[in-house]
N, C-alpha and C positions, 0 to 999 in steps of 0.2 A: 504493500500500500504506500503510495507516495504521500508527501506532506500536504499536497493540495487536493487530494482525492475527496469527493463528497462522501459523507458518512451519514447513514441512516440507522437509527435504532428503533426496532419495533415498539409500538406503543405499549403492548402488554408487558414486554420485558422491562421497559423503563418504569412502568407503574409498579411492578413487583419490587424492583430495587429501591425505588424512592419510598414506597410505603414501608418496606422492611426497615429502611434506615430510620424513618420516623418512629417506628415501633421500638427499635433499639434504643433510641434516645429517651422514649417514655419509660421503658424498663430501667434504663440506667438511672433516670431521675428517681424512680421508686426505690431502687437499691441504695442509692446515695442517701436519701433521707432516712431510710430504715437503718442503715449502718451507722451513719454519723450523727444522727439525732437520738437514736433509741438504744444504742449499745455503749457500754463502758469503754471497750477497746476503740471504737470509732471516735468517741469524744476525746479520748486520750491522744490519739493520733492527731486530730485536728488541733487540739490545744497545744501540743508539743510544737507543731509548726508555727502556731501563732506566737508562742513565747520565744521562738528561735531567733527572732530579730527584735531587739529592744533598742529603740533610739535613745541615745544618752542625753541629747540636748534638744530643747524645744524648737530651735531653728530648723533642724532637719525634719522634725515631725510636721511643723507648720508648712514647710515647702511641699511635702507629700500631700498634705490635706488640700492645699491650694490647687494642686494639679487635679486631684479627684473631684474637687468642686466645680471643675469646668464641665463635668458631666451633669447636665440639668435638663429639665423639661424643655427649656428654650433651645439648648444646643441639640437635643434630640429632634425637636420639630424642625429646626433649621437644616441640619444635616440630612434628616430623613426626607424632608421635602425636596432637598436638592437631588437626592438619589431617585426619588420618584420622578422628578423632572427629566432625569437622564432617560428613563424608559419612555416617558411621554414625548420627549423631543424626538425619539426614534420612531414615533407613531405607534407605540405599543401601549395603548390605554389600559387594556386588561392586565398586562404585566405590571404597569405602574400601580394598579390597585392591589395586585398580589404582593408587590414589594411593600406597600404601605401596611398590608395585613400582617406581614412578617414582623415588622417593627412594632406596630401597635399590639398585636396579639402576644408576642413574646414578653413585652414589658408589662402588659396587664396581667398576664399569667404569673410572672415573677412576683408582682406586688400582691396578688391574691394568695400565692403560696406562702409568702413571708408572714401574712396575717393568719393563715389557717394552720400552718405547721407549728408544732410546739417542740421545744427542746428541754426535756426534764434534766435537771442537774444531777448526773449520775456519778461524777468524779470529784466534785467539790474542789476544783482548782482555785488557787489564789491568784488574784490580779488578772483574771481572764473573764471577760463578760460571759454570762451564762444564757442570755436570751437567744432565741432563734434568729439567725441572720441569713438563712438559706432560702432561696438562691440570692446571689449577689446582684443588686439592682444596677450597680455601675458596670459590672461585667456584661449583664444582659443588654444594656444600652449599647456599649461598644461592639459587642459581638453581633447584635441584630443589625446594626448599621453595616458591618463588614459582610454579613450574609446577604443583606439586601443589595449591596453593591455588586456582589457576584451575580445575583439574579438579573440585575438591571442592565449590565453592560453586554455588548455583543459576545458571542460564544468565544471568539478568538482572544478576547481581552480578559477572560475569567481568571487565568493563572496570575496575571499581573494584579488584578483586583484582589485576589486571594492573598497575595504577598503583602500588599499595602494593608488590607484589612486585618491580617494576622498580626502584623506589627502593632497596630493600634489596639486590637482586642486583647492580645496577650499582655501587652504593656500595661493597660489599665487593670486587667485581672491580677497581674503580679503586684501592682502597686497597692491594690486593696489589702493584700496580705502584708506587704512591707510596711504599710502605714498602720496596721493593726485594726483595720476596719472590718475585715472579713477573714474567716477561716478558709483553707484551701478547698474544702468540699463545697463552699458557697459558690466559688467561681466555677468549679466543674459542673455543679448543678445548673448554673446559668447557661453554660455551653449546651447542656442537654435540652434545656427549655428552647433555646434558639434553634438548635438542630431539629427538634420535633416540628417547630413551625416552618422552618425553611424547607425541609424535605417534604412535609405535607403540602405546602403551598406549591412547590414544584410539581408534585404528583397531581394536584388539582388542575394546574395549567396544562399538563400533558394530557390528562383525561378530557379536558375541554377542547384542546387545540391540536392534539397529536404531537409528535416529536419534531416535525419539520425536517429540514435538510441542512446539514452543516458541513462546511469545508474543513476537513481535518488540518489543523496547523501544528501538529506535533506538540500538543500542549503538555503531555506527560513529562518530557525532559525539562521544559520550562518550569512546570510546577515543582518537580523534584529539586531542581536547582534553587528555585525561590524558597521552597520550604527549608532547605538546608541553610540558606543565608539567613532566613528569619530566625531559625534556632540558634545560629552562631551569634547574630547580633543581640538577640535576647539574652543569651548566656553571658556575653561580654558586658552588656549593660547591667545585668544582675550582679556580676562580680564587682563592677566599678562602683555601683551605688550602695553596695552592702559591705564592702571590705576595704575601700580606699579612704584615706584621711587627707583632706586638703584644706589649707587655710582659706581658700577662696570660697568655701561654702559647703563642701561635703563634710558632714559631721562624722565623728567616730561612732560606730555602732558595733554591737555584738551580734554575731550570727551563729546559728547552729546548723548541724547537718540536717535536722528535720526541716528547717526552713528552706534550705537549699534544695532538698529533694522535693518538697512541696511546690516550690516555685518552678522548678524544672518540670514537674508533672503538669502544672497549670499551662505552661507554655507548650509542652508537647501535645496535650489534649486539645488545646485551642487550634494549633496548627493542623492536627489530624482532622478535626471537624471541618474546617474550611477547605482543606485539601480533598476530603471525601466528597464535599458538596460539588467541587469542580469535577472530580472524576465521575461521579454518578450523573452529572449533566453532560458528560462528553458525548457528542453526537446528537444533543438535544438543543434546539434553538430557542424554545419558549416564545417564539414569535408567532405572528398570525399564520393560519394554515393556507396561505395563498399558494404554496408549493406542494400541496398534498397530492395533486395529480402527477407531479414529477416523481413522487416517491414510489408510485405503484409500478 
């Protein structure tokens, strides 16, 4: 197969894969809340990671919190509206609606779960907040924007959108742990919420419009390279912001193995989610079915 050969994925196969991916995310969310909210071992793991990075001076803590406060309803509406405009400007009105549904649906779901789910204090840890914070609202905002961008852009641009989105989403997710606002399970649960909405929305669009016809642009090598770069950049940034001491502004912090493992897991899961979205959409246009006759 050449790099420019047209690719068509049968509608039934695409639907099975996308629906299965959405169900995997739902099951993962159920397992995460059961393990990390309602078992002693799960709570201990979460709290160990949360205690693993303790900011020693208020200036560094305040800097992290200022960054996280850029995630707001206003920024969500602005960036989300811009992503919807990308689809609308391409003449894909239904896709624009689907993109908006991913953003709104994922964030509403997260807020509902945060109020419905309870976290009984099973380990009585000191200096660690005990109330439920799963899923992470900040991570949901960033990841839903990243997933929406992947859906909105043309098929050939999805790997690049995934790389940009992964840097943003995993960066915000890791910062919630570094600032002490969320446990690692909160961020991973947020990934599951967004994944469920993104895969389900893609499945709905395929069911309504078919898979279309896509010119294969060898996206797998681009995606693999981009994912590796995202992981490398995220790891370098993690080390720099948690272990370096500079008089110009980076404060001294204490870090633990549990924190490093948790942050690395957050980055890895976030990258895997967005890469999976690109791979499962490979050969699927999500555009209008004007080329359906050409596919037969």
